[in-house]
N, C-alpha and C positions, 0 to 999 in steps of 0.2 A: 351501519356497525361503525363503533368508535374506533379511530386510527390513531394508535399510540404510539407506533413507531415513530423515532426522529431521525434525520437523516443530516450527513455532516454540512454543516453550514445552511440548514434550512429546514423548516417545519411542515409536514403536510396539512391540509385542511381538518380540522377538528373533525369533521363530518364528511364522508364520502359515499358515492354507490359503492354497492356491493363489488360489482366488476372493478372499480377503481381501486377498492381494499385489496382485493385480490391480487392484482396487478402490483401495488407497493408491496405485500406481503413477500412476492418471491424475489422481490429487490431487495428487500430487508434483510431476507435470510441470505443470499447472497452476500450481502455486504459484513454479515454477521460471521460468515465462513472466511472472508479475506481478514477479519480482525483478529481471528485465532491464528490464522497462517502466521499475519505478522509476529504475532507473540511467539509461536513456533519457530519462527526465524530467529528473532532474537534469543531464545533460547539456545538455539543451535550456534550462534556466537559465542555463547559461554562455553560450550564444548569444543567446537571447532576451530574457533580461533582464526575463522576465514576473514575477519575484518577486524577493524579496532571496535573495541567496546567497553563498557563503564566497568566491566570484571570478567575475566574469562580464566580457564582452566584447559591451555592448550595440551590437545592429546599426541604431544609430540611423539610420543613412545610406541603409537598406534596410527600410523601413515594410514590405514586402510579407513578407519574412522573419520581422519582428516578428509580424505579424499572423499569420503561420502558425504559427510557435513558441508563441505566446500560447495558440492555439487547441488545439494539441497538450498542452500544459501544461494548460489548463481542463479539457479531455476526461477526461485521464487523472485529474486530481484528482477528479473526480464519480464514480468508480466504484473504482477499483482498490485505494484501501485499506480500502475496504468490503468487498472481496472478500477480502482479505486477514483480516479480523476473521471473516468467515463461514468460511473454512476452518480458523483456529483455534477458532473455536466447535464445529467439526464434532469436532475431537479431546479437547475439554476432557472430556466425560462419562465418557468409556472410560478417560482417564488417572487421574480421581478415583476410580473403579472399583477400577481396578487397586490403586492406591497406598493409599487412605486419605487422609485430611485433611491431616494434618500433613507424611507423604512429599511429598504433591501439591503442598502449598504450598512445601516448602522444594526439591523440583525445580523450581519455577517462579522461586523466588528465585536457585536457582544458574543456571539456563538463561537467565532473561529480566535478572536483576537484576545479575550480575556483568559482562555486554556492555554493559548502561546505564552502570553507573559507568565502566569502562574506556573507552567512547567518551565520556562528559560530560568525564571529568579528563584525558584523554590526547588520542583523535583530535578532538575537537571545537576543542579550543585549536590544535593542529597544523594542522588545515585552514583556521584563520583566519589562517594565513599568506599565503594567497592574497588576502585584501584588502587586507594589507599593501603587495601587489606592485602595486596599482592606482594609477593617477593620483587624487591628493589632491583634485581637484577634482571627482572622481566621488564619493569615499568621506568625505571631509570630515576625513580623518585625516592630519596632519602630522607627527606623532612617530613615529621608527622603534618597530617591535617590542622592546619589553621584557618583561623576568619581572614589572614591576610591573602590567602590562595582565593577565596572567593570570588572574587571578578573575574580570575581566569575560568571557573567552572558554570559560568552564564553561558547559557548556548541553546540552541532549537532543539537538539538531540532528533528524535525522530520527529518532531512536530514541525520538521521542515514541510512535511507536507501541506500542515493547516496555512501555514506562510505563505505557500505557494499557491494553495487553492483561495487564500485571500487575494492574491495579486489577480489569479486569473478574473476572481469575482468583480474586482475593480476594473479590470480590462473589458469583462463584457457588458459592464455597466456604461461604461464610456463608449463601447461601440452601439449600445442602444440609444444613447443621448446623440450620438452621431447622425443616426438614421431618426432622428427626431423624437425618440421614445414610442413609436409606432409599434405595438404589437402584434406578431404574427398570429393568427389565429389558432389558438393551442389544439394539441390532439385531432388535427384532421387528418383523415386517411390519405395515404398514399402508397404508391408501390414502393415498397420494400428494397433496399440496394440489392442490385444482382452481383453475381460471382464477380464480374468483370469490375465492378466498381468497387468492388472489396479489395480487388488483386490492387487495382491502381491505387487504392490508398496505403495497402501494405507497403507497394513498392514505393511510394512517397517517402514513409516512413525510415524505410531501408537507407535511402538516399540520405536523407536529412540526418539520419542518425550517426552514418558512416561520417560524411562529412564533418559534424559536430565533434565527433570523437578525435578527430585528427589535433581538436586544440584542447577539447576537455576529455581526456581518457576516462575509464571506469575507475573509480576509486579515487579520485582526486575531488576535494573538498573544496567547494568555490560559495564563500560568503556563509557558511555554515549549512550549505546544501551537499549532501554526500554523493548525491546520484544526479546532478544537472547533466550528466552525459544522456540522460534519459530523457530530456527535456522536448524533442519532438514526438515522442510516443506520450507523454504526459498532456502536452496542449492538443497533441493531434485527437486522444480518446477522450480529452475534454469537451472538444468542440463538435466530436461525434455525438457525444451523450446529449449535448444541446440539440443538434439537428434530429436524433433520435427522438427527443421529447417531443418537438415539434409535428413529427412525421408518425407516431407510435409505431418506429422501429421494433422496438422491444418485443412487443407485441404481434408484429407483422411478420418477423422472420420464421424463415420455416423451417422444420424439424429437420429438413435434410441440408439446410445452411449450417444447423448446430451441430449434426453428425461431420459434415465436412471439415468445420472447423477444427474437431476434436481429430481427425485424420490428420489433417496439415499436421496440427501440431505433435502430433505425436510424432510423425514423418520427421519433422524438423528437428524434435530431440533425439531421435535414434540416428538420422543421417548428419545433421548439420553440427549441433553442439559438440560430439566428440571430436568432429575434425577443428571445429574452432578451439576446442578446449586443449586438446595435445599436440594439433598440428598433423594428426594422424587420423584415419576413417576408424571407426568404429574401436578409439581406445580413449580413456580416462586416466591415461598414465602424466602424473604430475611433473611437467617437463618445463624447462626454463622458456619455453616458447609458449606458454600461458600468457605472460606478459606482452605478448606481441597482440594477443587477441582483445587488449583491452582498450587497444586506439593505435593512433597513429595512420601513417600510410603503410600498411601490411595488410596482405591477403588474409591473413588470420581475424583482422580486426572488420574487415569486410564479410567475412562469412558470419562474425558472431553478431554482426549489426542485422544480418540478413535472418538469424536463426532467432534472435529473441524478438524481432519486429513481429514474424509469420507466427512465433510461439503466442505474443499476446493478442493478435487480432485472431487467430484461431481458439485460443481460450476463454477469448470474451464472447464470442458467437457460440462456443458448445456447452459455456456453463450459464450463459442466458436462458437458452432454449432448454436446457436440463431442468433450472430451477423453476423457470414457468411449467413445465410440464409436471413437476414431480412435488412442487411445494405451494400448492395454492393456498390454504391457510397455515398461519404461524400457528396457532394451538395457544394455551398459556404458558409453556414453557418458553417457546418460540417467543412470544411476545414480551417476556420477562427479560429474555436475553437481548434480544434485539434494541430494547429500551436502553441498556447501559452499555452498548459495543462501543460508542464513543466515548463513554467514561474510560472503558477497558484500554481502548487508545491512549487515553491522556495519562492512565496512572501505572501501566503496565511496566515501564522501565524498572523504577525502585523495587516494585514487587518481584520483577525477576532478581535484581541483584540480591536482595535481603535474602531471598529463598535459595539462592545459589550459594550464598555466604553460609547459611544455616547446614546447606548439605556438604559443606566443602570436606568434611571428616568423612564421611560416606565413599569407601572405596569400590569403585564398579567401574568397570570398562567404559569408556567414553559414551560408545551408543546406546548400551544399557542405562547410564546414567543422565543421558538425555532424555530417554524415554520416561525415565522413572521422575525428573524434573517437570517434564512436560506436564504429566499426569497430575501433579499437585500445583504447577504455576497457574494453569490456564484456569481450573476451578478457583482458585486464590484471587484472581485478578477480577472476576466477576463477583465474588463475595466483597473484596474491597470497594468494587464500583457501586453495588448496592448501598454500602455504609456512606459513601463519598454524595452520592447523590441525595442522600436526606440529610446533608449538611443544610442550613437556611440559605435560602436564594440557589442552590447547586443545581437544583431541576431544571429552574430558569434556564440555564445557559448550557447545562449538559443534556 
């Protein structure tokens, strides 16, 4: 069977066994779902104004919509980029083993570095056009957009993920070099991680995250990385993905562990998130104490670190086993979409900005407009991605 899906930063073998193809299929489809969620996350920023964005229509007159979209944004942020790093880590050892150090790093620079530079110097400045179309009383911008502003518009945007993945890849290559380049036998069978090991891993994430957020709170941009407060989760899950690939943990996880992951994630969302969010049990009231949850030496920050670490590990366990059991084959449509998911990640920001500008005269309640925009923007991103990958040499990179 031809394996046509590609992975962030790596490409699978052209031909693989049927069982291996099935394994890659469910991981590819999970990654596809995550990419769609990223698009929806950024559409929510347009209509919820829960964080700075290239263009937004804040529903200040609709506090309920603001809270709903803010919760949606915070819940997404707590786990979905960590899941991306987990899947990226999963494909790292095999890619290194097949290629060797120099070709591995050259491939990462091509597949990650070139799109990163293209976004930073072309798509990011283009996307900032939306900011200049907003009322000056919201942005503080009074001058029209001119070429002189270009240097200030260069930046990574959401491609910070690709930049950090590139750093992790070089770190992995350095680690392999220190070990003398000896490859661990790939895909050897081993006991899956038990509940105690998973709990210990989660606890380590909680402690590391809480300590880091005393220095880097949520929302603080550091060298263009907007969510560096999640670094323990990103690095921890990337390493977990590497180990999972060596021991085939994605195949070995039991359905019971997946169910337990969903249950624990649900309990964290119901019991811990409201407590951290509002400072009160079972309340999502928007209060000034929300700032205490984002970092510093405060009990809310500790609870927030507990809830998002538990949610991330629980959802990763649950979704891996769910997709493994449900999506054994991609099918023609799934294969087409997974082939273009990385390109969607690259181009979705300007698509969102210009689609939102086209819809700004549509008067609807914020949540309805978010739904309408999402239904239009997600398919539009894939249409644009298909066109982009048909450009000369684009498919070799994307």
